[in-house]
N, C-alpha and C positions, 0 to 999 in steps of 0.2 A: 106457778098468777095466773091468773086469769088472757080471756084470748089477747096477746099485747096490743094495741092500733097501732097506724102506720101511716107517715108519715112521708113519702117520698118527692124527690128533691129532683124538678131536670124530667122533662121533657122530648128525650130523642128517642131515640131508636129502644134504650137498654128502659129508662124510665118507663116509657109503656107499657113493655111486658112487662116488665116489674110487678107496674101497679095493677096491668087486666090481671095476672099470674095468680098475687097472693089475695085480690079482692075474689076470682072464681072460688076461692082457692078458700073461703068465709071469713079473712079479715076487712075492720072497718077500714078501709083505706084515702090521703089524705094526697090529691098532687097536685104537682107550687111548680107555677117557671119567675124567671122572672117576669118583672117587668117588664123589660123591653127584647122580650122574647113575644110578650102575652100571643100574639100569632096563632103561636104551638099551638098552648089550649082551646081557639077561639069554641073553631067547632065541633069539638067532641067535652064544653061545658055545655052547647045545646041541647046537646043526646044524651049529659048525661054518664055519660062513659068512656070506654073503650071497647070496637069489633074486635076478639081474637083467635086468628086466628089458626093451626098445625103443619108445617111441611115433615116430611117424615115421622121418626117416632122419638123428643125424648122427650117423649115420660108423663108433658101440664097434655088438661084440656084446656080444645078455643072455648068462645062463644062467648060475649057480650058480660063485659065488669061495669057491670057499675061503680061508680065506685061516691063514697061521701059528699068531696071535697073539692073540688079544682079554679083552684083563685093562684093570680100570683099577692097574692098576701101570707106575707110566711109563715108573722103572727100568729093569724089566722087557721093558716097549715099543720102549721105542731103542737095547737096549742093541744093534748088531756095526753096527745103520742106516751107509748113507749119508746120505740123503735122507727125512729129520725137514718135513711134508706137515702143519701145521694147519688145518684146515676146521670153523674153531666165525667167528661170531659174531662185531662188529670186542668185543664186550664180555669173548667170552671169550676172548679172544687170551691178554693175562693174567695170567689163574691156571691157562690152561700153563707159560706161561714161571716160575711162578714152579713148581712141579711138579719141571718137569724141569731145572730154575737149576743142580742140584751135580751131573748123570748128562752131563749133557752134555758133548763134548770140541766142542778145535773145529779139528780135519778133514769134520765134518755142516755136516752145510746145514739148514741150515729153514726152510723159504717158507710165507710166511701166504700164502693161498689163502681171502676176496683179502685183500692188505695192507690195505684200504680207505684215510685218509691216513693215513702215516706210522710203523702195527702195529709196524715192527721199531723204530724209537726205545724207543720203549714197550717192546715186545721187551728190546731190550741192558743200560734201565732196570732192568729188572730186575735183569736177567746183572745190574747193576752192585752192586744195592743190596742181592742174596743175597749176593759177596761170589762171584760166581759165574769161579774159578779159571780154566774152560773159555772160547775167544774163539768159536763156530761162525760161519760165513757164513747173512748170513740178506739174505731171497729174498723179492719180493712181487710176487706176482697183482695182475694193475692189476685181473684178475674174476672172481668165481667159473667156473672152464670151462668146469666143466657147468652147464647144469639138467635139473635132476625134481624130485621125492618121493617121502619114500616112501609107501608101499602101506598097510603090518600092519611092525608089530616084523620081519620079515623079509626082507622085498622090497621093495624099489627101483629110479622109477622113472626112465631116462632121454631128455628132449624132444631136449637140447641141448650140440653142444661145439660150440670155442669155436677156430675157423683159425686160426692167425697173435697170439693172443696174447703182452700180452709180458709182461718181466715185468725189474723191479728188482732191485736188486743192493746190501745194505747192511752193511758202506763199498764203494760206484761203485769203484775200485779193483782190487776180488778179480770182476769180473764176467767178466771170461774165464773163468775155474774152474772157479767154481759156472755155467756153460756146458760145462762138464767133462765137467759130470755131467749135468748138468737133460735136455742135448740123449738119451743115450738114452731121459731118462720119455714129453717131450715133444718131440718134433724137430722139430713150425713151431713151439717158441716162440722170440717174439720181445725182440733186449735192447732194457732202453730205460735212457736217458739217466742215471737213479739212483728210488730210489721217495718222490721229489718228483709226480717228471713220471706212474709211477704209481698215485701217489695221488691224480692231480691224473687220473688214465683212468679211476677209477674210474664206469665213468655210471649201477649205478647209485645217485647223488648227481644226478646229470644228473635219472632221474629217476621213480628214484620216488615224489621225495614232494610236485616236481606233480603230477601226476597224480593222487598222492591223495587230495591237499589243491583239487582240479579236479572231481573223483565226488568230494566224502565227505559228497555227503547221499543221494546214488544205493547207494554202503557200509555208510549206519546205513541201511538201505530194504530195503536187499533182503538185506543181511548176507555181501557177495561175491556176488551169484547175476550176475557176469554177469563177460565174462574180463576181468582195467586194461588192455593193451595191444590188441588186438581192437575192444576195446566200448569202455575207454573214456580214449581216446584218437584223438579229433575232429580236426577240427583248427586250432579255433583253442588245443585243448586243449596239441597239436602247436608251434603255433605261440610258448605259451608256457614249454617247454622248449626250444626254440632261443634263446631270446635266456635264457636259464639256462646253457644252452649255449656264447650270448656269452660271455658271463663267464666259463664255466670258459676259455673260452683264451683269453681277452683276462690273466689273470692266470699262466695260462702261459706267458705270452707277453715278461712283466714276469719271466719268474724264472728268461728265458729256455729255455723249454719252449715246439718248433714239431706241440702238443697240433692230434690227430683231429679233422674234427668229427664227433658223433653218430651221423651215418645214413652215413661212410661206416664206423665201425667196424664199426656194425653187420653192412655193405654184408658190414666182409672176412670176419669173423668167417661170417658167417648162408647169401654166397650159391652155398654143400652143398648147401645145406638149404632153397633157392629165395630167398629171400628177395630183395625189389629194390623201384624205388622209385624217387620222384627228389622227396622229402620225410617228412621223419623223419616226418610224419605216416604219410605213403604204407608209407612199412617198416613201421615197429611196429606198424599197422593190418592188414597182409596177414603177418608176415612168420609162415610154415609151424612156426620153434622155438617163435614164442610159443600156439596153435591149443591148448596143455591151461594155462595156467596162468589160473587166478582169479580174482578180487579178494581182496584182505581181507577176513573176514569180521568187522571193526573199524580203528577207526580205534589200536588202542593193538598199535600190529603194525612190525614192522623198519621198513617203511616209513619210518617214522616216525623213531620209537623207537631204529632204528641209523644208517640212513643221513646223521638229519640231525646228531647227537650226531657221530658220527667220519670223513663227508664232508664236504656244508656247512657248518656248522660254525667246519672247515677253510677253507672254498673262501675263508670270509667276511673268515678272520683275517690268511688269506694275502692274500688285495686285500687291508686295508687296509695293512699289513705292504708291497704293491711303491707303493701308495696307484689303485687299480684300485678303483674302487665295481661290487660289486653287488646291487643293490637287486632286480631281482626273487628273483632267491633268497633274497637277505636278508626283501623280503617272506611267500613260500613257510614258511624260517625262522618267523615272527613271524605264520604264520595256524597255523603249523600247532599251533605256541605255546597258542595260544587255541584248539582246536580237541577240543587234550588235554590241556588243563591243564594241562600241563606243563611247566617251565623246560627245554626242551630244548639250552641254551648254557648250562647247568651243568654241573659234570664232563666237557664238551665233548670233544673230542681235539684241542684249540684248538696256540697255541701255547705259551704256559701250561700245560698239560701238558708235551707233549714239550719245558721247557725252551729254548724262541727265543726268547718275548720277552730284547726289548732287543740284536735283532741285526742287521746287516744282510745282505746279500742273501748281500754275496759274503762273510761269514762260514755262515751258516745254507747257499752252497755250499761248501766246505770240510771243514765237514761230512759231508757225501755224502758228498763223497771220502773225508775221513781215516778216520769211525765217530768219529773223536773226543766226548763226550757232555764 
């Protein structure tokens, strides 16, 4: 196919890096933010693009990235685009599904980056609720492909790029068709079996909440005045993270998914940047890509508020379905609820919210393949 035209939906850290990097690589890129957060794009509208800086050696180039369109009009943003990248936190995915439902075309590919746990199912449900005539192919990245943060309202810096990231397609019977387009944008992207695999492969689920829980006192005392991975992951903390990882892998095995241990995934993603180590603690506490990753300033942070309801709770829910205990993960959830004073299981993206309650493993597998909700 010809060079794909791309729309990036969202205007946070990841969306800025995504739009800038792809524009600098020669793609025509539109950016769209929801109207209620129009201030996020006001300054880049004035200059016509985004300034991308690079820290360390992520393998991407810096520069000023001129964008084709910067808007809050979803219809204009996705018109004529082959690929639509939804780069927002999990709790923002539904809003963009609602905004784009009546404008999407069946030949378009919508990518949730990342999908968190089965965000594509929620997206498909919204399209159904809105009586959308089109059925675009939905894709989930297992994690955000870039690492970095905004410097200010027009500038973003990138410190990491994940090689060999996996993507799952919903329904999975269209995997090859989706990759005919995706390979033009991210040539090293790997194929996951389905979006259950990508959902259970999001390492934010494994890393963020356990490390923040076990560093909660330090976080509050210093207001995030330490490096989250380099300082926050000690040998003992690393051991707890490894136990959460074992539970994730066991849930996947019960669902006929061959999930890769977190340590090995991190080495695959970041070895080109110098990541190394024999244990998960060693990899996390020395990974050059994490050199600038400060800890959250507060416990009311997406490491709890997003990664638990859209990651750990769904994993716990799937564990109950397939009879796999998630003792350590459930303990982390309970502690995080107490630390934040919030019921993080309420309104989580669990089996009930995805309309999968009461189904067998085989029923769910069929939905993954054929996409019938």
